[in-house]
LUMFI-585417 format. One record per residue (C-alpha): x, y, z; residue in one letter. Coordinates in steps of 0.5 Angstrom, whole numbers, plus 2048, in hexadecimal, padded with zeros to 3 digits. Example, Ala and Ser with C-alpha at 12.3 -4.5 7.8 and 13.67 -1.06 7.14 Angstrom:
BEGIN
8197F7810a81B7FE80Es
This chain:
BEGIN
800800800m8038077FEa80080D800s8018157FEn806815805y80C813805r80D81580Dl808814812l808817819t80581381Fl803816826d80481082Bl7FF811832d7F880F830d7FA80F828t7FE808829l7FD807830w7F8809836p7FC80E83Ac7F980E841q7F8808843p800807842t80280D845v7FD80B84Bd80180584Cr80880984Ba80580E850e803809856a80A806855e80D80D856f80980E85Ch80B80885Fa81280985Ew811810861l80D80D867d813808868q81980C868q816813869v81181286Ep810819871r80F81C86Al80B816868a80681786Ea80581F86Ca80481E864h800819862d7FF81885Al7FB81E859a7FF82285Ds805821859l801822852r800829855r80782A857h80982884Fr80482D84Cr806833850e80D83184El80B831847y808838847h80E83B84Ba813837847r81283883Fp81983583Ed81782E83Fi81082E83Fa81082A838h81482483Cd810820840m81681C843t81A823845a813826848l81281F84Cr81981F84Fq81A827851v814827854s816821858l81D82385Ae81A82A85Cm815826861l81A822863l81E827865g81882A869e81882486Df81F82486Ed82181D86Ay82781E864s82482085Ep82881B85Bt82381685Cl81E819857a823816851a82180F854e81A810855a81981384Ev81D80D84Ba81780884El81280C84Bf81480D845c815805845t80E804846h80C80A842r80F80583Cn80B7FF83Dr805802838v8007FD836e7FF7FF82Fp7F87FE82Cy7F77F8829t7F87FA821e7FD7FE822v8047F9821p8017F681Be7FE7FD817v805800819l8097FA816g8057FB810l80580380Fl80D802810g80E7FF809y80C805806d80C80B80Ah81280E80Fr80F80D816l81081281Bv80D812822s80C81A825v80A81A82Ct80A81F831n80A81A837g81081783An80F80F837a81580D834e81380982Dv81A80582Ea818802834l810800832t80D7FA82Fp80D7FF828l8147FF828k8157FC822d80F80081Ec81380681Df818809819h81980F81Dh817812824s816819826l81481C82Dt81382382Fa818823834a81D82082Fg81B82782Av81A82C82Fg81382D82Ea80C82A82Fa80782982Ak80382D828p809831827d80C82F820p81382D822a811826822i80E82581Bf814829817k81982481Ba81581E818a815821812m81C823811r81E81C814w81A81980Ea81B81E809g81481F808a810825806s80A82780Ap805824803a80981E804e80881D80Ct80181B80Fl80081B817h7FC81781Bv7FA818822g7F5818827d7F582082Ad7F1825826p7F582B828i7FC828829r7FB823823d7F782481Ei7F782C81Eq7FE82C820a80082881Aa7FB82C815r7FF833817q80582F815c80282E80Eg80182780Fl7FB82280Ed7F881F814a7F4819816v7F081981Dw7F0813820v7EA813824n7E980C828r7E480E82Dh7DF811829g7E081982Bq7DD81F828s7E2823824w7E382A827p7DD82F824d7E3835824d7E8831820l7E782F818e7E5828817p7EB823816p7EC82180Fm7EB81A811a7E9816817e7EB80F819v7E980A81Fs7EF80681Fd7F580581Bl7F2800816h7EE806814g7F480A813l7F680580Er7F080580Ba7F080C80Aw7F780C807l7F5807802e7EF80B800g7F48117FFt7F980D7FBs7F380B7F6q7F18137F5g7EC8147FBg7EB816802k7E6814806t7E481880Dn7E3813812a7E480B813l
């Protein structure tokens, strides 16, 4: 199957795997470590309190706001210091979180369809999150992977799309972005001159204040069928 696109950029969280269950498990392991190693801090800060602290840091430190791992580490270093623990302990706790963050469970069709798409397209993952594709079950499915932390800016900033196109030597007209977020994925890609397909796995409504996506699919089988349609000269709106 050949389509009109040379490069496919694909979001990860909630596009190729459900994000929240994995993050919840990683957060539970993270807090269990805190409870064992730094009990005074753990007693004072539950998961919700730790998230609030990171959110405040996000607004206070725009220089690291695009890097979720750095935010977690700096936040924890600050809290460790407040409770008279060594800030150096943060590295071990964050490494534990990241190990569990990478234990994602891709949606059922994803590995097979990515394998098929990879024959005719360059596949590049683009994510604001801190999962490392090379450490996930999809490690062999991509030709290249980019993160907001690595490029220095988070979607909807165009940096990650431009980096993907530079790597692949592809123009905007040769690039298709695939993602689940109307603003960070679809609108952001369109503002870079890319076509974009919305992966809507849960039947959500498209925001009224945004131009509708060029295509909507419920999974990657739908994406592949849509690409087959474009290769034959037609474009469907939804599958």
